[in-house]
N, C-alpha and C positions, 0 to 999 in steps of 0.2 A: 643397508638402508641409506638412501641418498635423498636428502631434503635440501633444496636450494632456496636461498632467500631471493626476494624480489629486488633487493639492493644489489649493488655491485659486489659487495662483500658477502661471502657465503656465511650462513648461520649454521653452526654445528648442531645437530640434533642431540648428540651426547658426546661425552668424552670416550676415548678408545680404551679397550682392554687389551693389553699386550700388543697394541698396534694392529689388531686383527682387522677391524672394520673401520672404514672411513665413510661417514655419511655424506660428506660434501666434497671431498677431493676429486678433482678431474683427473682420472688415470688413463684416459684414452690418448692415443696419438692420432695424428691427422688422417691416417688411412684406416682408422677404426670405425668411422661412421660415414654415412652418406645421407645428406638431406633429401627429403622427399621431393622438394622442388626441382632438384637436379637429377632425380633418380633415373628417369627415362633416358636422358641424354647420356649419362655415364654408362648405363647398362647396355645401351645400343652400341656405344663405342667398344665396350668390353666384349660384347658378343661378336662384333665385326672383327676384332683383332684377337679373339680368343685369349683375353687377358684374365688374370685372377681377380676376383672381386675384392679380396683383401689377403694379406699375408696369411698363409696357412690354409686358405679356403680356395680350392681351384674347382671351377665348374665348366661343364661343356655348355654349348649354346642352348641345348634343350632345357637344362636345369635353370639357366639364366631366364629363359622365357617363362618357365613355370613359376620361378620365384617372383618375377616381375608381375605376373598375373595375380599371384597370391597377395603380394604386398599392396597392390593397387586396390584390392578388396578390403584388406585388413585396415588400411588407413581410414576407411569410411567408418570404422568403429572406434578408432583411437581418438582420445580427447586430451587436450592440455588442461590441467587443473590449476587454477589460481585461487589460493585459499588463505585463510587466516584462522589460526586457532586463537580465539580472542581472549582467553583467560588462562592463567596457570591452573592446571588441574591434575591432581595425582602427581605423576612423574613427568608430565608434559609441560614444557615451558610455553609461554605465548610466543607466537611467531607468525611471520608472513612468508609464504614460500610458493613454490611451483612443484607440480608433480604430473603424473600421467595416470590415465585410467582408460578403460574401454567398455563399450556397451555390451552388456550380456543379455539384455532384454529391451529391444527397440520399441515394443508396444507399451510396456509399462514404464519405460524410461529409466532403466536401472544400469548404473555404471559400477564396475568393480575397480577397486584400487586398494592401497595398503591401509592397514589399521593405523599406522603412524602418520598417515596423511589425514584420514578422517579424524583421528585423535580421540582421546577419551573424553575430552571436554567440549565446550561450545565451539562450533565450526561455522564459518561463513565462507562461501566460495562460489565461483562460477567456472564453467568449462568453455573451451573454445574448440570447435570441431575443425576438421581439416580444411574446410572451405571458409574458415574464419567467421562462422556464425557463433554467437555467444549465447549462453543460457545459464541461468542460475541453477544451483544444485543445493539439495539439503541432504544431510546424512540420515539414513534410515536404519543402518545397522553397522556396528563395529564389533568384531569378535573380542571377547574378553581376554583371550590369550593369543590366538594366531593372528598373523600380520595381514589381515584383510578386512575390508569393510565395503559397504555399498552406499552409493550416492544416488539420488533420484532427480531427474529432470523432467520437464514437460515436453514430450515429443512434438506436440503441436507447434511449439515455438521454433522448431527447425524447419524452415520453409524452402530452402534452396538446395537441399541434398537429401538423398534417401539414406537414413541412418541404418547401418547394418548391424545385426547381432553377431557377435563373435562366439562361436560355439565352444564350450568347455569340454575338453577331452583329456582328463587327467591320466587315463590309462596309456596314453601315447607317449608319455615322458619316459624314454628308455635311454640307457647308456649308449652313446655313439650317435644318437639322433642329431641331425643338423637342425639348428634353430635360428630364428631371428628375434631380436628384441626390438620392438617397434614402439618408440616413445619419445618423450620430450627430454632427450639426453643433454645434460649440461646447459639446459635452457634453450636448446635448439628446437625448432619446430619445423620439421619432424625429422628424427634420425633413425637409421636402421643399423643395428649392430648385429654382427654375425658371430656364430660360435657353434660348439658341439657340447652336448651333455656328457659330462665325465663321471658323475656320481648321482645316485638317486637316494642315497641313504646316509647323508651327512647330518650330524646333529645341528640344531638351530644355531646360527651364529651368535656370538656373545658380544653385545654392544657396551658392556660395562655395567657397573652397579648404579642404582638410583636413576635408572632410565628405563624406557620400555624395552623389553626383550620377549621374543617369541620363545616358546619351549614346548616340550612334549610333542614334537613333530619332527619328521624327517625333512630335510631340505635337499633341493637339487642343486648340483654344482656344475658350472660351465665356465668357459673362457669367452667372455664377451666385452669386458672392460667398460661396463656402463658406469655412469657417474651422476652428478647432481641433476635432479629433475626427472630421472628415469624411474623413480619409485612408482610402482603401480603399472608398469608397462606390461603388455601381453608378451609372453614367450610363445611364438607360433612355430609350427612345423611347415613343411613345404606345401601341405594340403590346406593351410589356412586355418588350422584348429589351434585354439589356445591350450597349451599343454602345461603351463605353469605361469606364475606371477612373479615378476621381478621384485626383489625385496632389499637386497644389500650387496655389498661388494668388498673386496679386499684391497688394502692400500699397498700390499707388498707384491702383488701379482695381478695379472689380468684375469681375475677370477670373480665370478658373480654367483650369488645365491638366490635361488628361486623357491617360492613356496608352492608345494603341490596343491592341486585343485580339488582333491577329494572332499574335504570339509567345506570348501567354498561352494561346490556344486550342491551339496546337501542343504546348506544355508539358503542358497538361491532358490531352490525348489520350494522350501518352506515359505519364503517371502512371496514367491509367485502364487502360492496356494493360500496366501493370507493366514498362515499358521505361524505360531511362535517358533523361534529357533532354539530348541532346547540344548543346553550345554551342561554336562555333568562333570563332577570332580570329586576326587578323594583327597585333594590338597597335598599332592605328592608330585615332585618333579622326577622324571626318569631320564636317563641318558642311554643311548645305544652304545654298548661297549663290545669290542671284539671278543671272540671266544677265549683267546689266551688270557685276557684280563679278567673275564668272568671266572675262569678256572682259578686264578689267583685269589679271587674273592670268595671261593668256596663252591663253585659249580662242579658237580660230580661228572665223571666221564659218561655215565649212563644218560644223564640229562642232556649233556652236550650232543651225544650220538643221536638221541631222540629228536632234538631240535634240528640237527643237520639233516636228518632224514625227512622230517616234516616240511622243512623249508630250505630246500636246496637253493644254493645261490646266495643265501643270507650269510653274513659274516659274523653276526653276534646276536646278543639278546639285550633286553631292557633291564637296567639296573636302577634301583631307587637311589637317587642322589640327595634329595631333600624332602623330609617329612615334616609338615608344619604342625607345631604344637596345637593341641585342642582341635585338630582336624579329624575327619572320619577315620583316617588310618593311624592316628597317633596311638602309640602303645601296642600296635599290631605289626606295622611295617617298620623295618629298621633300614637305616642307610647301608647300602651295600648288598641288600637283598636282590636276588635275581628273579625277575617275574617269569613264572612258568605258564600259568593259565588264569583265566577269569571265567567263572561259570563253566568250567571244564572245557573252555575253548583255548587251545594252545595259542600262545601269543608270540609274534615275531616282529611286530611293527607298532608304531604309535597309532596308525590309522585304525587298527583293530581296537586298541584301547579306547580311543575317542568314540568309535562307533558304539561300543558297549556302554560306556559311561553316559553318552548323550541320550541313549534310548532307555536308560534306567534311572533317571533323576527321581529321587525320593524312594527308590527301591533298594533292597539289599542285594549285594553281589557277593559271590564266594571267590576269594583270591587265593591262589597257590603260589608261594615263593619258595626259593631255596636259600638257606642261610647256613653257611659253614658246613655244607654237605648234607644238611638235614632239611626235609620238606616241612613247611609250615602252612597250614590252611586256616583261614579265618574269614569272617563275614564283616561287612560294614555297609552302612547306608551311603548311597551316592548323593552328594550335595549338589545344590544348584549353583553353577558357576556365576550366573548373572547376579545372584544375591550377594556375593562377596566381591562384586565389581561395582565401585561407587557410581552412582548416577545422579548425585546431587552434591552441592557444595554450599558453604555459608561464607558470606562476605561481611566482615565486621572489623572496625578500627583499621581499615586499609589493608587487611590481610584476608586470605581465603583459606578455608579448612574443608577437608572431606574425611570420610572414614578411611582408615588404613586399608589399602587395597591388597588383593592377592598378589599382584605384581610386586609391590614393595615388601610385603611380609615374606615372600618366598626367598628373597636373598638371604635372610637370616633365620629362617625356620621359625618365625614368630606366629603367634595366633593372629588371625585376621580380625583385629579389632583395635580401636584406639583412634585418637583425633590427630590426623596428619595435617601438618601445616604445609599447604601446597604453594603458598606465596608468603615467604618470610619478609614482610614489609610492614609499613605503618607502625602501629604500636608493638607488633610482634617481630620486629627486626632484630632477632637474637644475635646474629653474627653477620657483619657486612661481607665476609668472605665466603660464608657457607649459607646458601639460600634454600637448599633442598635437603630433606631428610629428617626434619624435626618432628617430634611427637609431643603433644601437650598432655601432661599427666594430671595437673590440677591447676586451678586458677582461683584466686581469692580464698585460698585454704579449703577449697572444695574439689574433690576428685572429679575428673572428667573422663571416665572410661569409654563413653560413646559420644557421638556427635550430638545426639539429642540432649544428653546431660550438659554438654558444653554450652549449647544454645540456652538452656534454662538458666545456667549460672550467669552467662553474659547478660541476660535480660535484667538481672538484679543489680548490676554494677553501675553506679552513677557515672556520668560524664566527668572527665578530668581526675578521676580517682586513680591513685597509684596502688596497685595490688601485687601480691606475690604470685609468681608463676613457677611451677616446677615442670621441667621438660627434659627430654633426652634426645640424642641423635641415634638414628637407626644403626649407624656404623659403630657405635660405642654404647652398648647396653650397660656397661659397668660404671659409667660416669654421669650420674644425674646432675642437672643444673638447676639453680635457683636464681631468679632475678625479679626485680620489681619492674612492672610495666605501667606505663601511663596510658590510661584508657581514653582514647580520642574518639568522641562521638559528636564533635562539632565540625571540624574540618573534614573528617571521614565519617559522615553521619549515617551512611547506608548500613543497615543491618538486614540483609536479605538472604533468603534461601533460593538457590537456583536449582531447578529440577529438569532433567532431560525429557524432551517430548519427541519420541521417534516418529510421531505422526506428522508434526509440523516441521521437525528438524531444528526447532528453536528451544532453548533452555528457558522455560517460564520461570519468572521470579515473583516473589511477594515479600513485602516488608514483614519482619518478625516483630519488632518492637521499636517504638520511638525512644529516643534517648531520655534517660532519667536526668533531670537537672543536676548540676554539680552541687555537692554539699558545701555549705558555707565554711570558709577557712577560719579556724579558731586561733586565737593568740596562743603562742607557745614560748617556753623559756629556752634559752641557749646560753651556754657558758663558753667564753673564749679561753684559750690557753695561750699565754704569752710565748713569744719566740724565745727559745733558750739561748740568750745572749746577754753578756754583761751590760751592754748599753740598754738602759731601761726605756729610752725613747724609741729605739729601734724595736725593742721587744714588744712594745704596745701597738706596733703597726699591724699586728694580727687582728686587732679590733677594727681596722679600717679596710680589711680585705674580705671579700666574699666570693662565692662561686656563682657565675651566671651561666645558665644553660638554656638552650632553645630547642623546641621541637617544631620542625618545619614539614608540612605535608604537601606544599605546592612549590614546584621549582620556579618560583617567580624570578624574573630578571636573569634567567639561565643559571641560577644558583642551584646547587644540589639540594633536593628535599631530604634532609637528614637531621640527626641530632648532633648538636655541638655544645661544648662547654669550655669555659675558661674563667680565670679569676677576674674580678672586677674591683675597682677602687671606689669606696663609698665617699662621695664628695660632699654630701649633705645628709647628715644623720637624721635631721628633723623631717625633711621631706622625702627621704628615701631614694635620693638620686645616686646612681652607680654608673661609672664610666667603664667601658669595656671595648675590646677589639671588635671591629665591624665584621671580622671573619665569623664571629659567633652570632652577631645580629645583622645579617646582610640586608634585611628589609623588615617590614612590620606585619607581613602576612604569616604570622607564626605565633606560637605560645612561648613566652619567656618566663623564666623562674630565677629567683635569687635564693641562694642557700647561705644561711648565716651560721658561722662557727661549725660548719660541717654537721649541723644538727637540725636546723629548721629550714624547710623549703616553702617559699611563698610565691604566688604569682606576681608578675611584673608587667608593666606596659612599656612599649617603646616610645620615647618622647623626642628623641633627636637622632638623626643619622647624618654624619658629616660626609659631604659628597666626595672629598678627596683625601682626608687625613686618616682614614682607617679607624675611626672610633665612633662609638654610639653611646647613647645615654638611655638607661632604662630606669623606671621608678617602681619601687615596691611600697607597700603600706607599712610604715614603721610601727603602727599600733599592733600589728600581728606578731611582732617579735619582741620578747622581753629579754634584752641582752645589752651588754655594755658596748654598744656600737659607738665608735669615735670617728668623726670626720677629721682627717689629718690636716696639718698646716700645708699649704700649697705655695711653692716658691713663685716669685715674680721675676726671678733672675734666670737667664738662660745658662745652660751648661756650656762649658768650653772644653776643648781638648786638654787632657791632663788633669782635669778636676777629679779629686778623690770622692768616692761615693760608696754607699752600701747597696748591694743588690738584694732584694727580697723577692723570692719567686715561689711559685707553687708547681710541684712536679706533676708528672702524669698520674701518680697515685695519690694526689691531693695532699702532699706533705709540704709544709712550709720550710724553706731553706734560705739561708742568708750567707753572704760573703762580701768581704771588703773588696773593692775594685776601683778602677779608674777609667775615665773616658779615653778610649784610644783613638776615636775618630768621629767626626761629625761631617757628613757629606751628603750631597743630593743622591737620591736613589731612584733608579728606574726599574720597577718590577715588570718582568716580561708579561705581555698580554697573552691571553688564552686564545686558542683557535676559535672558540665560540666566545664572543665578547661577554664579559661579566665584570662585576665590580672589582676594582683593584685600586690600591692607594697610588696617588700621583702627586707630583709637585711637593714633595716633602724632603726634609733633611733628616736622615736617620742617625741615631746614636749607636756606635759600636763600643763595647766594653771589653776589658781584658779580664774575662771571668769564665772558668770552665763550667761552673754550676749553671750559668744562664742557658747553656745549650740544652740542658735537660728540662727546662721550664718553658712552656709556651705562653706564659703570662707572668706578670709581676710588676715591681716598681723599682725606681732608683731613689734613694733618700740620703739626706745629710745626717750627720751625727745627732742632730737634735730632732730627728724624725720628720723634717720637712721634705715633702715629696718633690723631687726634681724632674722626674720623667716616668713615663709609662713604658713597661716592657710588653710588647704586643706581638702577636702572630699575624703575619700578612699573607693572605692567600695569593699564590702565584699561578703559574701555568700548570696545566695537566700534562704529566709525562708518564708514558707507559701505563696508563690507566690509574695513576696515583696523583694525588694533589700535591703540588710543590708548595711548601710553607716556609716562609722566611721569618726569622726572629730578629727584631730590631727595637730600639728605643725611640720614643717620641717625646720630645721636650714638653713638659706640662704647661709651659707658657703658651704653647700653640692652642691650648684649650681654655685659657683664662677668660676670654670674652664670652664664650658659651657658658662656662661655669657661673660667671657673674650674673648673666641673664636668668639662668635657672634658679639661682638663689633668691632672685627677686620674685619668684613665682611665675615667671613668664616663659614662653617657649621661643627659643632662638631660631633664626634662619640665617643661611649663609649665601651671599651673592659672590660668585667667583668670576675670574677671567677664564673663560672656557677654552683652555688650550693646555697642551702638555709642555712642560719645561724641563731642561737639563742644564748642566753646567759645562763650561769649557775653560781651558787654561788661558792664562795671559798670552801665551804664544799663539794659540789658535785664534784668540781675539785679534791679535795684531794681523795675522794672515788674512782674516776675514774683514779687515777694514775698520776696526775700532780706532778712533783718533787717539793720538798720543796723550792729549790732555785728560781723556777719560781713563786711560790706563794709569796715568800718574795719580789721578784722584782715587781710583780703586786701591792702588798700593798704599796710599796714605790713609784712607778711611776704613778699610776692611781690617778687622782685628782677629779674624778666624782663618779664612782661607782666601787667597787671591784667585778669584774666579769671576766669570761673567755668566749670566743666565741667558740661555738661548731657547728659542721655540722649537720643540721637537715634533709637535703635532697640533693641529687646529681642529677643534670639534665642529661638527655640523650644527650651526646656529643660524638664526634669522637676522643677525646683526649685519648692517650694511658695511661697516668698517671692521675689518678683521686683521688679526695678526697673520703672518705667513710663516710657514716652516723655514727655519734658517735665520729668522730675525734675532738680533742680539739686543737684549733689554739693557738700556743704560740707566734710565731713571723712571720713576712713577711719581707724578705730582711733584716733580723737581727733587725727589729724594733718590739718592744713589741706590740701585738694587745690588746688594752684596750677597744675598742668600735667598733661598726659597721662601722663607717666612715673610719676605717683603711682597710676596705675590698671593698671600692668603685670601685676599678679597675683603669683604666687609660683612661683619656680623651684626645683625639687628634682631629685634624681637619680631615675632610673626605678624603682629598687628600694625607694624610700620608700613604705611600705605604710600610712602614717598615714591616718586618715579625712580626707575632704575638708574643707579648712579653710573657716572662715567669717570674713568681715570685717564689722566694725561700721560701717555707713554712717549718716551723718547727712545728711539730704536736705531740700530744700524741695519739697513737693508740695501743689499747690492752696493756696498761701500759708501753709502750715503746716510747721513743722519736725518731721520724723519720723525716728525711729531704726529701722533695719532691719538684720537679720543676713542677709547675702547669701552663699550658698555659692559657692565657686569650682568651675569646671568644667574638666576635662581634655579637650581637643579630640582625638578619636580620628581618625586618618587612615584612609582607605579600605583595607580588607584583602581585599575580595572583589568580583568582578563576575561577572555572568552574561550570556551572549550568547544571546538567544532571538529567532528570526525576524528576524535582522539588526539588532536593537536591543540596546544595551548597558544593562544594569540593575544598579544598585548601591544601597546604603543612602544616603539623602540626606546629602551631605557638608556640611561646616560652613557653606559659603556659602549653601546652601539654608536651613539653620536660621536663619541670620542674616536671611534675607529673608522668612520666613514666621512667622505667629502660631501655627499648628498644622499638623501633618503628617497628610494623609489616610491615609498608609501609609508603611511603611519600604521600599517597592519603588518605586524612582525611575528613570526613563529619562533617560540623559544624552546618548544619541546614537542615530541610526538610519542604516543604510546607504542609499545613494542609490537602490538598486533593490530594496530588501528588502521582504518581506511587511509589515514594520512601516510602511513608507511607503505601500504599496499599500492597506493596510486601515485606516490612520489612527492608529498610535501615534506620538506626537511627543515630542521632547526636552522635558523638564520635566513630563511626565505622570507621575502616580502610578497604579500598578496595584493595585486593591483586591481584585478577585476574578477567578478563572479558572475557567470552567465552574461558577460559583456557589460555588466554594470560596474562603473568605476567605484572602487572602495578606497577612498583616500584616508579614512580613519576607522577606528574600531567600531564606533557607533553605527556607521553606515554598513560596515561589514556584517555586524550582527543583524541589522534590519533586513539585509538581503538574504542571509542564510536561513533565517527563520521562515522564509517563504518556500524553501526547497522541500518538496515532499519526500517522504521516507522511501528508501530503496529505489532511488532514481539517480541518474547521472546529472552532474552539473559541470560546467566548464569553468576552469580557473586559469587565470594568467598570473604568473609569478615572476619574480626577479631574484636571482641568487645574490648572495652577499658580495660577489664580484661583479654585480650589475649585468649578469647574463639573463635575458628574458627567456621564458619558456612557458608552455601551456600544458595542462593536464585535464583529463576528465576524471571525476571522482564520484563514486557511488556512495550515497548516504546509508547509514545503518543506525537508526535511532534506538533500536531495542538495546543494543550493547553500547552504543556511542551517541548518546543524546547531546544536543546543543545545550550549553549552560553558560551562565555568566556569574562571575565573582567580582563584586564591586564594593568599594569602600564607602561607607556612609560618613560623610565629613562631619556631621553633627555628633553622632555617637562614637565616631572613630572605630566602628565595627565593620567587618566584612560581611556582606549579605550575598547569599547564593540564590540564584533563580535558575530553574531548568525549563528548557523549551523543547519542542519537537518530540515529546514523549510519544511512544507508539500506543495504539489502542490497547494492546495487550498489557503494557505497563500501567496504563491508567486504570484498567479494570482490576489490577492486582493491588493498587496502592490507595 
């Protein structure tokens, strides 16, 4: 199975089992394929010189000419499929990719491709013919088990070529037959791969667990070395007949696996005659095993002789591998049974079994097997395979659910029932590392054996309620899990049922229920436990610490949408103010909670976000907590190197620990920036301590013997490495927060105006080399009592100020005060209603060996207040981290995120792109952008001009799809301080359902 992403990086369709199958690896060499554009020239040269077409395949000129004639006809039927599986469903992840298909009915417009291309869930795509005409396609059938499906296009839309039907001839697939795979190999359009059929009775390839696998069919094996994008290619013989369908390949050899066309042809005829494609099952997986292995499992010599006589040339028989519990064959068929006959018809192949089961849905059949040398005959009713294949899913709380499928249940011989979590996200993000395979057993203390029961239970749960969920993973039936889940029906307010419509090819949806308003939070009591330490003042600090947690559903400002928690320091017990790391509270488009004494959790509001110092302030309602909360004494004296102090921290399992320590260093810190700009602490001096316990705590405080708080111990978000977030643990002197704390205690809201540049420190030696005058060096050595250093400019943010600092400037003084540390550059803290004009500071700097005086304006950093969702991408005004990283901005329309399977991915909008024009209309800001895109009709192309983060302009065309990806706006109402969502461009189908 070879599915290739539209991005430069390939997306794996699944993990590998024993290294057998690679869905995306390009295994061909340069002489293994020939593009159709150059086909005639290369073949004519080969014919003239009697050269081999490829290694191992030698032809005479007559064969070359015939193959050339055949291929020229075949390519009229082959199409390149560009598609998106727009939602996670069952075992299929959302993805954007390319594949191949071919026309099997030019009058009705039917294209054959793989089932893993059509997908089990919602599909959006278009095809490109050999002459580069494009046409939309819709899925009209995907087989529940076998790896094929059909797409439909409108033949009248193809105007400049005659579309040819490629005839299906499954009987012509024979060992030794020379074949060509004609398809979109490795993203090339179009490639011809040559080979010979080596086997026609191989078991279906194994792609690993918890992903789609074909089974109960023979596969054809050949050496053709197809790769990404060739899925769905026709395998043709020299006469131009399709004898098989390309499906998968091996990573360890130039081997490909093709699906036989027997069942495909049957399904096609049913569709052409407007009849349902019946599919039967007894919920049993068989494997084709050779006679010697069958004998070891108990096949008698008489039965072997009979089978060899009836089916000369066959090398084995079908053996039961997995029998699903509660299925039609449960209790009758056993693993290891050898299948002898069905309805007195001797069985030698899967094709026979499929034929009998498909023609007897709902009827009883008589099955004869041999077990341990003894014949066993029994009857069972054939089930409907379509009924145990999910065709609907539910979206609620940011996650999606469907009935457990036959595909998933088969791996572990489970009954085909249960609520399968197809997208472990939102409220149901059980495990960040394991997203697939969870089954929900109960929620809110009510069992959920079926999807309908689950829906009814979810209807009754109010918004923001925390409920108990019991669940397990398919791979571990022996380990049930219990967790509390926060029900989010406000950020993720959709509660929809999506149902497949094979007539329109669209999954229709309707709203299930509106959110039940959140229940009022009632006051509760909590009791603190003092820290077990002799110093009573330190022991009481447990009354000043709490836990702050946030639930984020929107990746605002390029921050991850996930749950975070850390301890916070209660700085005002009467008003409920808590100071905490900004890693936990990156912005205010989230839900925040404060937990007191590890007992009572209450909601909180974000009231302050420091633009550079990595702390935030949240407020909870103190009347909701009956507990002995104490606001500690806060020092007004800065820590120095060598000072003795007590470290009090909270471990990862919420345990309070303490240790005596000392300050080992105080120095300016530069946290590395991320590849995608996002908030990081800048321009601060961090405290390091000599304490082993602190490395185990991502939050805490430093305090004196009398309990006076001297510093915060915070986690700082750094760069992303190897898919993991780098986190730094450091101290921040509490005096850095005093001005903000004082304003909050007055009942006002603070704001910070900063010098918008990045700063670092250099030694006296470097200062001399770079031209700092001797008198300033002497002044530094005389007045600095911590570290002899000068502060230099490392980066200048993109601002509108006329007078700016420049990278490399060395700061001597501000307002005639010598700058000795980062704290001298903190800016000015005022309360929000201060309407004075932006202040300016008098800087004295060294630039190019000269002392220069500058008046630098302070800047208030504005937090994001509006985002627009368009074509699956999230658009906002460039946030502060972007301005810190760039010299100039191409536009105020900046992409921070794109959905995995969205049109943004399919057509090429990436995170960190700036959108400058839409349909040649200038879009300088988000409001203009929203106004323009609201006028774009559904399912139409628009032209967009963009600029990359590195200022490289480019243009794309993008097709809208408002059914799955409507345009929406999330905007903060400044009066109520609430985020309001509006949805635009809804399709007529969606409007009629809601």
